[in-house]
Backbone as numpy.savetxt, mean C-alpha at the origin, in Angstrom:
# Nx Ny Nz CAx CAy CAz Cx Cy Cz
20.60 21.94 55.89 19.38 22.11 55.08 19.58 23.24 54.15
19.20 22.86 52.97 19.52 23.78 51.65 18.28 24.93 51.64
18.65 26.11 51.50 17.70 27.19 51.42 17.59 27.66 49.85
16.50 27.71 49.45 16.20 28.04 48.07 15.82 29.54 47.95
16.42 30.14 46.98 16.02 31.57 46.78 15.15 31.73 45.35
14.30 32.48 45.54 13.18 32.79 44.39 13.43 34.07 43.77
13.55 34.03 42.39 13.72 35.50 41.63 12.76 35.55 40.74
12.08 36.67 40.70 11.19 37.07 39.80 11.81 38.12 38.71
12.12 37.72 37.54 12.92 38.33 36.57 12.18 38.56 35.26
12.65 39.46 34.40 12.27 39.66 32.91 13.05 38.89 32.07
14.36 38.55 32.56 15.37 37.91 31.74 16.21 37.12 32.75
16.74 35.94 32.31 17.67 35.09 32.98 18.92 35.99 33.19
19.31 36.21 34.53 20.59 36.91 34.82 21.69 36.07 34.72
22.92 36.70 34.58 24.18 36.21 34.50 24.99 36.82 35.51
25.72 36.09 36.44 25.69 34.72 36.76 24.55 34.30 37.48
24.07 32.98 37.45 22.96 32.39 38.28 23.48 31.95 39.66
22.55 32.03 40.66 22.77 31.67 42.08 22.55 30.08 42.04
23.33 29.56 42.86 23.12 28.02 43.26 21.72 27.92 44.00
21.00 26.75 43.94 19.89 26.37 44.72 18.74 27.66 44.60
18.45 27.99 43.27 17.51 29.13 43.17 16.32 28.67 41.96
15.33 29.28 42.31 14.22 29.24 41.36 14.16 30.62 40.65
14.07 30.56 39.38 14.01 31.84 38.56 12.72 31.79 37.81
11.89 32.88 38.03 10.56 32.87 37.39 10.61 34.03 36.40
10.80 33.64 34.99 11.21 34.75 34.05 9.86 34.89 33.29
9.51 36.17 33.17 8.24 36.61 32.42 8.68 36.74 31.09
7.97 35.95 30.16 8.23 36.06 28.74 6.91 36.33 28.14
6.80 37.41 27.50 5.52 37.71 26.89 4.39 38.12 27.95
3.23 38.52 27.49 2.27 39.03 28.35 1.67 38.04 29.36
1.51 36.79 28.95 0.89 35.89 29.89 1.72 34.53 30.04
3.05 34.66 29.74 3.86 33.29 29.87 4.98 33.58 30.89
5.20 32.40 31.34 6.28 32.48 32.48 7.20 31.25 32.26
8.51 31.43 32.29 9.45 30.34 32.11 10.01 30.13 33.53
10.19 28.86 33.84 10.70 28.57 35.25 11.92 27.92 35.05
13.06 28.40 35.72 14.32 27.57 35.79 14.86 27.49 37.08
15.40 26.21 37.35 15.89 25.85 38.74 17.39 25.51 38.58
18.14 26.00 39.61 19.61 25.60 39.63 19.85 24.62 40.68
20.88 23.95 40.50 21.16 22.92 41.47 22.14 23.36 42.50
22.79 22.39 43.13 23.75 22.85 44.13 24.99 23.48 43.55
25.16 23.46 42.31 26.15 24.38 41.56 25.34 25.15 40.67
25.53 26.29 40.58 24.82 27.31 39.68 24.85 27.00 38.27
25.75 26.11 37.89 25.91 25.73 36.37 24.91 24.59 36.11
24.35 24.02 37.11 23.25 22.84 36.81 22.01 23.60 36.80
21.47 23.76 35.58 20.10 24.55 35.35 19.17 23.66 34.63
17.85 23.47 35.11 16.85 22.87 34.39 15.78 23.84 34.25
15.14 23.72 33.17 14.11 24.59 32.73 12.83 23.82 32.59
11.65 24.39 33.15 10.41 23.80 33.03 9.92 23.78 31.44
9.38 22.79 30.92 8.75 22.90 29.52 7.92 24.06 29.38
7.89 24.72 28.35 6.94 25.81 28.10 6.03 25.45 26.88
5.08 26.29 26.43 4.07 25.79 25.33 4.92 25.66 24.01
5.90 26.36 23.86 6.72 26.25 22.59 7.38 24.84 22.65
7.88 24.57 23.69 8.75 23.18 23.85 7.75 22.09 23.55
6.55 22.19 24.15 5.51 21.16 23.99 5.06 20.90 22.46
4.80 22.11 21.89 4.38 22.13 20.45 5.60 21.62 19.64
6.82 21.79 19.86 7.95 21.36 19.20 7.91 19.81 19.38
7.77 19.46 20.62 7.81 17.90 20.69 6.84 17.21 20.03
5.50 17.69 19.97 4.37 17.12 19.30 4.76 17.20 17.92
5.30 18.50 17.32 5.52 18.39 15.84 6.62 17.48 15.48
7.61 17.20 16.27 8.74 16.30 15.93 8.13 14.89 15.75
7.30 14.51 16.76 6.64 13.11 16.69 5.60 13.07 15.52
4.90 13.93 15.20 3.88 14.03 14.06 4.88 13.86 12.90
5.79 14.62 12.66 6.80 14.47 11.57 7.24 13.15 11.13
7.31 12.26 12.29 7.82 10.85 12.13 6.71 10.09 11.39
5.38 10.43 11.65 4.42 9.65 11.12 4.32 9.76 9.62
3.98 8.64 8.96 3.96 8.64 7.59 5.11 8.77 6.66
6.20 8.79 7.27 7.45 8.94 6.51 7.77 7.70 5.81
8.33 7.80 4.85 8.81 6.64 4.00 10.28 6.73 3.72
11.05 5.69 4.42 12.61 5.73 4.08 12.74 5.01 2.72
13.70 5.38 2.03 14.13 4.66 0.79 15.52 4.15 0.97
15.78 2.97 0.48 17.10 2.48 0.66 17.24 1.59 -0.61
18.48 1.28 -0.91 19.01 0.69 -2.22 18.67 -0.85 -2.18
18.84 -1.64 -0.96 18.60 -2.91 -1.12 18.29 -3.61 0.31
18.06 -4.81 0.28 17.62 -5.53 1.71 18.82 -5.33 2.65
19.97 -5.59 2.12 21.12 -5.30 3.25 21.03 -3.94 3.84
20.87 -2.86 3.14 20.61 -1.50 3.61 19.33 -1.43 4.59
18.42 -1.97 4.22 17.13 -2.08 4.95 17.49 -2.63 6.39
18.18 -4.00 6.37 18.41 -4.57 7.50 19.53 -3.95 8.42
20.19 -3.02 7.85 21.25 -2.32 8.63 20.70 -0.96 9.41
19.40 -0.76 9.13 18.90 0.38 9.53 18.74 0.30 11.04
18.83 1.39 11.88 18.48 1.44 13.25 17.38 2.08 13.65
16.11 1.45 13.73 14.94 1.96 13.72 14.45 1.77 15.12
13.82 3.09 15.69 13.31 2.88 17.09 11.87 3.01 17.10
11.16 3.20 15.91 9.81 3.39 15.92 9.32 2.49 14.75
7.95 2.31 14.68 7.24 1.69 13.42 7.73 2.60 12.35
7.98 1.97 11.15 8.32 2.57 9.95 8.02 1.84 8.70
7.98 2.60 7.43 7.82 1.99 6.31 8.94 2.44 5.53
9.53 1.27 4.57 10.64 1.38 3.92 10.55 0.80 2.58
10.73 1.67 1.55 10.77 1.27 0.19 12.34 0.73 -0.10
12.41 -0.56 -0.61 13.69 -1.10 -1.03 13.65 -1.09 -2.43
14.60 -0.48 -3.11 14.63 -0.22 -4.53 15.06 -1.57 -5.36
15.77 -2.27 -4.69 16.21 -3.69 -5.24 15.98 -4.74 -4.11
14.79 -5.32 -4.19 14.40 -6.24 -3.07 14.72 -7.65 -3.56
15.36 -7.87 -4.48 15.61 -9.26 -5.07 16.20 -10.30 -4.14
16.96 -9.72 -3.08 17.38 -10.61 -2.09 16.28 -11.18 -1.20
15.07 -10.74 -1.32 13.98 -11.36 -0.74 13.47 -12.49 -1.59
13.31 -13.65 -0.99 12.91 -14.85 -1.68 11.54 -14.81 -2.40
10.83 -13.71 -1.81 9.43 -13.65 -2.42 9.40 -12.59 -3.48
10.49 -12.01 -3.93 10.51 -10.97 -4.98 11.48 -11.33 -6.09
10.85 -11.57 -7.16 11.62 -11.97 -8.24 12.64 -10.86 -8.69
12.24 -9.66 -8.87 13.01 -8.48 -9.19 12.23 -7.28 -8.97
13.04 -6.15 -8.83 12.52 -4.83 -8.64 12.34 -4.52 -7.04
11.40 -3.50 -7.00 11.34 -2.88 -5.51 10.26 -3.51 -4.86
10.28 -3.38 -3.52 9.14 -3.79 -2.57 9.11 -2.74 -1.44
7.96 -2.84 -0.56 7.85 -1.81 0.34 7.46 -2.76 1.51
8.04 -2.48 2.71 8.09 -3.12 3.90 7.61 -2.27 5.08
6.88 -2.77 5.89 6.46 -2.12 7.17 7.39 -2.79 8.38
7.98 -1.89 9.15 8.71 -2.44 10.36 7.87 -2.30 11.43
7.90 -3.31 12.24 7.09 -3.31 13.56 8.13 -3.23 14.71
8.31 -2.13 15.32 9.35 -1.88 16.43 9.09 -2.82 17.65
7.99 -3.26 17.85 7.62 -3.95 19.30 8.48 -5.47 19.10
8.65 -5.96 17.90 9.45 -7.24 17.72 10.41 -7.21 16.71
10.69 -6.01 16.25 11.78 -5.94 15.27 11.61 -6.81 13.85
10.27 -6.77 13.71 10.02 -7.74 12.30 9.56 -6.82 11.18
9.91 -7.33 9.99 9.50 -6.73 8.64 8.32 -7.38 8.01
7.41 -6.79 7.32 6.28 -7.39 6.62 6.30 -6.64 5.36
6.43 -7.57 4.28 6.36 -6.96 2.94 4.78 -6.58 2.80
4.55 -5.37 2.25 3.19 -4.98 1.99 2.91 -4.55 0.61
3.94 -4.54 -0.25 3.83 -4.47 -1.65 5.12 -4.69 -2.39
4.86 -5.00 -3.85 6.20 -5.26 -4.39 5.95 -4.68 -5.96
6.89 -4.04 -6.33 6.70 -3.32 -7.76 6.46 -4.30 -8.84
7.04 -5.53 -8.82 6.92 -6.57 -9.86 5.48 -6.86 -10.20
4.56 -6.62 -9.33 3.14 -6.87 -9.47 2.51 -5.85 -10.11
3.26 -4.72 -10.39 2.55 -3.78 -11.23 2.44 -4.01 -12.82
3.37 -5.06 -13.18 3.38 -5.40 -14.46 2.89 -6.96 -14.54
1.64 -7.22 -14.16 1.14 -8.48 -14.15 1.09 -9.19 -15.25
1.66 -10.33 -15.43 1.64 -11.22 -16.58 0.99 -12.52 -16.24
-0.17 -12.87 -16.74 -0.78 -14.13 -16.39 -0.64 -15.21 -17.53
-0.61 -16.49 -16.81 -0.35 -17.60 -17.83 -1.56 -18.52 -17.50
-2.02 -19.27 -18.59 -3.09 -20.17 -18.51 -2.64 -21.13 -17.30
-1.59 -21.66 -17.29 -1.16 -22.56 -16.16 -1.41 -22.08 -14.77
-1.19 -20.83 -14.66 -1.27 -20.13 -13.20 -2.61 -19.68 -12.82
-3.75 -19.90 -13.56 -4.85 -19.24 -13.33 -5.53 -20.30 -12.44
-6.37 -19.80 -11.39 -7.21 -20.61 -10.52 -8.67 -20.44 -10.99
-9.35 -21.51 -10.82 -10.74 -21.49 -11.26 -11.05 -21.50 -12.65
-10.09 -21.95 -13.42 -10.24 -21.97 -14.84 -11.04 -23.17 -15.29
-11.64 -23.19 -16.60 -12.18 -24.45 -16.98 -11.13 -25.66 -17.21
-11.76 -26.84 -17.27 -10.83 -27.96 -17.44 -10.21 -27.97 -18.92
-11.00 -27.53 -19.78 -10.61 -27.42 -21.21 -9.10 -26.74 -21.26
-8.42 -27.08 -22.37 -7.11 -26.55 -22.53 -7.32 -25.18 -23.27
-6.34 -24.41 -23.26 -6.64 -23.19 -23.98 -6.73 -23.40 -25.56
-5.92 -24.47 -26.10 -6.05 -24.67 -27.44 -7.43 -25.15 -27.74
-8.07 -26.04 -26.85 -9.43 -26.44 -27.06 -10.40 -25.25 -27.11
-10.32 -24.29 -26.29 -11.12 -23.17 -26.16 -10.89 -22.30 -27.45
-9.68 -22.10 -27.89 -9.46 -21.37 -29.14 -10.12 -21.97 -30.26
-10.07 -23.43 -30.50 -10.61 -24.17 -31.53 -12.23 -23.92 -31.39
-12.81 -24.01 -30.41 -14.38 -23.97 -30.10 -14.68 -22.36 -30.61
-13.81 -21.60 -30.25 -14.23 -20.13 -30.77 -14.14 -20.04 -32.33
-13.10 -20.57 -32.77 -12.99 -20.49 -34.34 -14.08 -21.33 -35.07
-14.82 -22.37 -34.39 -15.73 -22.89 -35.04 -17.16 -22.59 -34.64
-17.14 -21.39 -33.95 -18.51 -21.03 -33.34 -19.56 -20.83 -34.49
-19.18 -20.61 -35.76 -20.28 -20.48 -36.68 -19.79 -21.13 -38.00
-19.01 -22.17 -37.76 -18.40 -23.03 -38.82 -19.15 -24.41 -39.00
-19.89 -24.68 -40.03 -20.33 -25.93 -40.26 -20.04 -26.29 -41.72
-20.09 -27.59 -41.98 -19.70 -28.13 -43.23 -20.96 -27.94 -44.21
-22.13 -27.76 -43.54 -23.38 -27.53 -44.43 -23.95 -26.11 -44.03
-23.13 -25.29 -43.94 -23.73 -23.91 -43.45 -24.39 -23.25 -44.52
-24.14 -23.56 -45.78 -24.99 -23.08 -47.03 -26.36 -23.66 -46.91
-26.50 -24.85 -46.69 -27.81 -25.60 -46.67 -28.59 -25.16 -45.38
-27.90 -24.90 -44.30 -28.45 -24.41 -43.06 -29.06 -23.08 -43.19
-28.42 -22.19 -44.07 -28.80 -20.72 -44.26 -30.08 -20.86 -45.03
-30.55 -22.00 -45.81 -31.77 -21.94 -46.70 -33.09 -22.28 -45.71
-32.84 -22.70 -44.55 -33.99 -23.00 -43.66 -34.78 -21.95 -43.16
-35.95 -21.77 -43.30 -36.69 -20.63 -42.57 -38.17 -21.10 -42.38
-39.08 -20.08 -42.35 -40.55 -20.19 -42.13 -41.37 -19.33 -42.86
-42.58 -19.80 -43.22 -43.40 -18.84 -43.94 -44.18 -17.91 -42.85
-45.08 -17.16 -43.53 -45.81 -16.28 -42.74 -46.79 -16.99 -41.76
-47.08 -18.25 -41.83 -48.01 -19.12 -40.95 -47.13 -19.78 -40.04
-45.84 -19.70 -40.05 -45.00 -20.35 -39.13 -44.65 -21.67 -39.67
-44.81 -22.18 -40.94 -44.61 -23.44 -41.40 -43.04 -23.51 -41.91
-42.37 -24.55 -41.80 -41.12 -24.76 -42.28 -40.96 -24.68 -43.62
-39.86 -23.85 -44.01 -39.53 -23.64 -45.48 -38.24 -23.97 -45.73
-37.93 -24.37 -47.04 -36.46 -24.72 -47.50 -36.32 -23.87 -48.73
-35.32 -23.09 -48.77 -35.16 -22.25 -49.81 -36.34 -21.38 -50.41
-37.15 -20.90 -49.26 -38.42 -20.13 -49.55 -39.74 -20.98 -49.85
-39.58 -22.31 -49.94 -40.80 -23.14 -50.16 -40.88 -24.34 -49.26
-42.06 -24.92 -49.25 -42.28 -26.00 -48.44 -41.23 -27.14 -48.83
-40.74 -27.89 -48.00 -39.95 -28.91 -48.14 -40.66 -29.97 -49.11
-39.83 -30.51 -50.01 -40.27 -31.41 -50.65 -39.96 -32.99 -50.34
-40.79 -33.83 -50.44 -40.59 -35.25 -49.93 -39.64 -35.79 -51.08
-39.01 -36.82 -50.78 -37.88 -37.37 -51.60 -38.59 -38.24 -52.78
-39.97 -38.65 -52.48 -40.37 -39.56 -53.42 -41.69 -38.90 -54.06
-41.87 -38.83 -55.26 -43.20 -38.30 -55.89 -44.26 -39.46 -56.10
-43.78 -40.74 -56.23 -44.88 -41.67 -56.41 -44.52 -42.73 -55.43
-45.47 -43.55 -55.16 -45.28 -44.71 -54.28 -45.75 -45.96 -55.02
-45.08 -46.80 -55.23 -45.53 -47.96 -55.98 -46.02 -49.15 -55.23
-46.78 -48.89 -54.34 -47.33 -49.91 -53.50 -48.86 -49.81 -53.18
């Protein structure tokens, strides 16, 4: 049967004793605990508040990071053990990217990549042929209609039509004249 010794100290002594607990007072209200194995050189230490804070900080530091790589080959060569976001500067090897960069989210659970944005969409160029929900008229027909919106072969005559103070129709400021002045019947 192994017998353990317990030591209350203010600093870890050298050399250590095998099969021992060392309770090391560190600061006013802190205690570090070390345990040796059957060989004094095998030492384990209980985590302290600083260790826990460092572990939490290390994990938080991994959140929200963005890796940047040159191309899809470099992205695929990454060895990722957590979810990540990666900006690929030349994503043209992706069949959905014509040129330029793209950002991908990596899902660690199934080692999959999902494109979440691409730089080529920053310079959007639209063409009439690719619009959805457009009118059935051609662009040329619409341009022609806009050009003719106030164009009439008789626009001078149409401009002479008006009305008097009583709301009666006038032409060139006077009541319209009937084409015949006499009737021979």
